[in-house]
C-alpha positions in Angstrom: 93.8 128.2 118.6 93.8 131.7 117.0 94.0 131.9 113.3 96.3 134.5 111.7 96.4 136.3 108.5 99.5 134.5 107.2 97.6 131.2 107.3 94.6 132.6 105.5 96.9 134.0 102.8 98.7 130.7 102.2 95.5 128.7 102.1 94.2 130.8 99.2 97.3 129.7 97.2 96.4 126.0 97.7 92.8 126.0 96.7 93.3 122.8 94.8 93.9 121.0 98.1 91.0 122.6 100.0 88.4 122.3 97.2 89.2 118.7 96.3 88.3 117.5 99.7 84.6 117.8 98.9 84.9 115.7 95.7 85.9 112.3 97.1 84.1 109.9 94.8 86.5 107.1 93.6 85.7 105.2 90.4 84.8 101.6 90.9 87.8 100.5 88.8 90.2 102.2 91.3 88.4 101.1 94.5 91.4 98.9 95.5 93.6 102.0 95.8 92.1 102.5 99.3 93.8 99.2 100.4 96.8 98.7 98.0 99.2 101.2 99.6 98.5 100.1 103.1 99.2 96.5 102.1 102.4 97.7 100.3 103.6 99.4 103.4 102.9 96.2 105.4 105.7 94.5 103.5 107.9 97.3 102.2 107.8 99.9 105.0 111.0 101.9 105.1 112.4 102.4 108.6 113.7 105.9 109.2 114.4 107.2 112.7 111.6 109.9 112.5 109.1 107.2 111.7 109.5 105.6 115.1 106.7 105.6 117.7 106.6 108.4 120.1 108.7 110.7 117.9 108.0 114.3 119.0 106.0 116.4 116.6 108.7 119.0 116.6 111.3 116.5 115.7 109.1 115.2 112.9 108.7 118.7 111.6 112.5 119.2 111.6 112.8 115.9 109.6 110.2 117.0 107.0 111.9 120.4 106.6 115.2 118.7 106.0 113.7 116.1 103.6 112.8 118.8 101.1 114.8 118.1 97.9 117.1 115.7 100.0 117.5 112.0 100.1 116.0 110.4 103.2 119.1 108.3 103.7 121.2 111.5 104.0 118.8 113.1 106.5 118.7 109.8 108.5 122.4 110.2 109.3 122.1 113.7 110.6 118.6 114.0 112.1 119.3 112.0 115.3 122.3 114.2 116.2 120.4 117.4 115.4 117.3 116.6 117.4 119.4 115.5 120.4 121.3 118.8 120.4 118.2 120.9 119.7 115.4 119.1 121.5 112.7 121.8 121.3 111.8 124.9 119.3 113.3 127.3 121.9 116.7 125.7 121.8 116.8 125.7 118.0 115.5 129.2 117.8 118.4 130.4 119.9 121.0 128.2 118.2 124.1 130.0 117.0 123.6 130.3 113.2 127.3 129.6 112.4 127.1 126.4 114.4 123.9 125.3 112.8 125.3 126.0 109.3 128.3 123.9 110.0 126.1 121.1 111.4 124.0 121.1 108.3 126.8 121.2 105.8 126.7 117.5 104.9 123.2 118.0 103.4 124.1 121.0 101.3 122.2 124.3 101.1 123.2 124.7 104.8 122.6 128.4 105.0 119.1 128.2 103.7 118.3 125.2 105.9 119.7 126.9 109.0 117.6 130.0 108.3 114.5 127.9 107.7 114.9 125.9 110.9 115.5 128.9 113.0 112.6 130.9 111.5 110.2 128.0 111.9 111.3 127.5 115.5 110.9 131.2 116.3 107.4 131.1 114.9 106.5 128.1 117.0 107.6 129.9 120.1 105.9 133.2 119.2 102.7 131.9 117.7 102.0 128.6 119.4 103.9 128.8 122.7 106.6 126.3 121.6 104.1 123.7 120.5 103.6 122.3 117.0 100.0 123.0 115.9 97.9 120.1 114.7 96.0 121.4 111.7 97.2 122.0 108.2 96.0 125.6 108.2 98.0 126.4 111.3 101.1 124.6 110.1 101.0 126.6 106.9 101.4 129.7 109.0 104.9 128.6 110.0 107.7 130.1 107.8 109.2 127.7 105.2 106.4 125.2 105.8 104.7 124.3 102.5 101.7 122.2 101.8 103.6 118.9 101.7 105.3 119.5 105.0 102.1 120.7 106.6 100.1 117.6 105.5 102.9 115.2 106.4 103.2 116.6 110.0 99.4 116.7 110.4 99.1 113.1 109.3 102.2 111.4 110.8 102.4 113.4 114.0 98.8 113.8 114.9 96.9 111.2 112.8 94.9 113.7 110.8 93.2 112.1 107.8 94.7 114.2 105.0 96.4 113.2 101.7 100.0 113.8 101.1 101.0 114.8 97.5 104.4 115.7 96.0 106.0 115.3 92.6 106.6 111.6 93.2 103.0 111.0 94.1 101.9 112.9 91.0 104.1 110.6 89.0 102.4 107.5 90.5 98.9 108.8 90.0 99.6 109.9 86.4 100.8 106.4 85.6 97.8 104.8 87.3 95.3 107.0 85.3 97.3 107.2 82.1 97.4 111.0 82.3 100.4 113.1 81.4 99.9 116.4 83.2 102.1 119.1 84.7 103.9 118.5 88.0 102.8 121.8 89.6 100.5 120.9 92.5 98.5 124.1 92.3 97.3 123.2 88.8 96.5 119.6 89.4 93.0 119.5 90.8 92.7 116.0 89.3 95.6 114.7 91.4 94.2 116.2 94.6 90.8 114.8 93.9 92.2 111.3 93.4 94.4 111.7 96.5 91.4 112.6 98.6 89.2 109.9 97.0 91.8 107.1 97.5 92.4 108.1 101.2 90.8 105.4 103.4 88.6 106.3 106.3 91.1 104.7 108.7 94.8 103.9 108.6 95.6 107.2 106.8 99.2 107.0 108.2 99.8 103.6 106.8 98.2 104.6 103.5 100.4 107.7 103.1 103.6 105.9 104.1 102.8 103.2 101.7 102.2 105.6 98.8 105.4 107.5 99.5 107.4 104.3 99.8 105.9 102.8 96.6 106.9 105.9 94.7 110.4 105.7 96.1 111.0 102.0 95.8 108.9 100.7 92.9 107.4 103.4 90.8 110.6 105.4 90.5 111.2 108.2 88.0 114.0 107.0 85.9 114.0 103.2 86.3 110.5 102.0 87.5 110.4 98.4 88.5 107.4 97.6 86.3 108.3 93.8 86.2 107.9 93.6 90.0 104.9 96.0 90.3 101.7 94.7 91.7 99.9 98.0 90.9 99.8 98.1 87.1 96.4 99.7 86.6 94.1 100.6 83.8 91.1 102.7 84.5 89.8 102.5 80.9 90.3 98.9 80.1 93.1 96.8 78.6 93.6 99.1 75.6 94.7 102.0 77.7 98.4 103.0 77.4 100.4 104.2 80.4 102.8 107.0 79.7 106.0 106.3 81.6 108.5 108.8 82.8 110.7 108.3 79.7 107.8 109.4 77.4 107.2 105.9 75.9 103.8 104.3 75.9 103.7 100.9 77.4 100.7 98.8 76.3 99.1 96.4 78.8 99.4 93.5 76.5 103.2 93.9 76.5 103.5 93.9 80.3 103.5 90.5 82.0 102.3 92.0 85.2 99.4 94.1 83.9 96.6 94.0 86.4 93.4 95.8 86.9 92.8 96.8 90.5 89.1 96.1 90.0 90.1 92.4 89.9 90.8 91.7 93.6 91.7 88.1 92.9 94.5 89.1 90.5 95.6 91.8 93.0 96.0 89.2 95.8 97.9 86.9 93.4 100.2 89.7 92.3 101.1 90.7 95.8 101.6 87.1 96.9 104.0 86.6 93.9 105.9 89.8 94.7 106.4 89.0 98.3 107.1 85.6 100.0 104.1 85.9 102.3 100.6 86.5 101.1 99.1 89.7 102.4 95.5 89.8 103.4 93.7 92.9 102.1 91.7 93.1 105.3 94.6 92.7 107.7 95.3 95.9 109.7 98.7 97.3 108.9 101.1 97.9 111.8 104.5 98.9 110.7 107.4 97.9 113.0 108.1 101.5 114.1 104.5 102.6 114.7 102.0 101.8 117.4 98.4 100.9 116.8 97.4 104.2 118.5 99.2 106.2 115.8 97.4 104.3 113.0 
């Protein structure tokens, strides 16, 4: 498929993503990260309608655009109605703007959302014949599609092995490594390097869903559920402090659930304690709404 100048321009703005792919060495102490999030998804997978098997790539793209700065639960109430009414890029591109604005009003920012959906749909029709492109670079050529949306669609719709990073993922990785850096993705080469390094060779969909769900359910911003967390990690030994979102340092010796991921036995025990059923670290993950083909 033909490249265009818009894609090349956007790619230069995200050099942290592209350059970090080549540096994928993961420290031994963090090796279990390649398995942890897939195991987490195996028990705590959130079921949203766009995560179902055989969801059309265009419908998934619509969901990811709506999810920007919006709660997934709010999008879940509106997305099925929207995708039934506008089932393809052509119908959404020709939608009456006033009707679309009214439809999107429950989510807020309805004018901006309507404009974004129509512009993205027109680009799909004009640039790609009404089909959603498969690569991150081509997805970035679509108006209003940023790096997060592009990687999410490439992974979840087409099974591409790419990491997915947003502010929530940065928070999780900063707590894991004990760093306290900025939340701007373009300046976090270290986060992108860790995201690429932790990405398993297979089951990228399960890994990414597990990471996103872990950030949303357990390692939350304001009230992290540290007492129930099976992923309390130190990369520098037991003396390392983790800087939490409140700015307070939590010493491992004060945390009853402090675990080093390098200790697989402790990792298994923690997950078995957290969940009623023991999860085998080698068991392939198959969430209830995804087929094995998509994993």
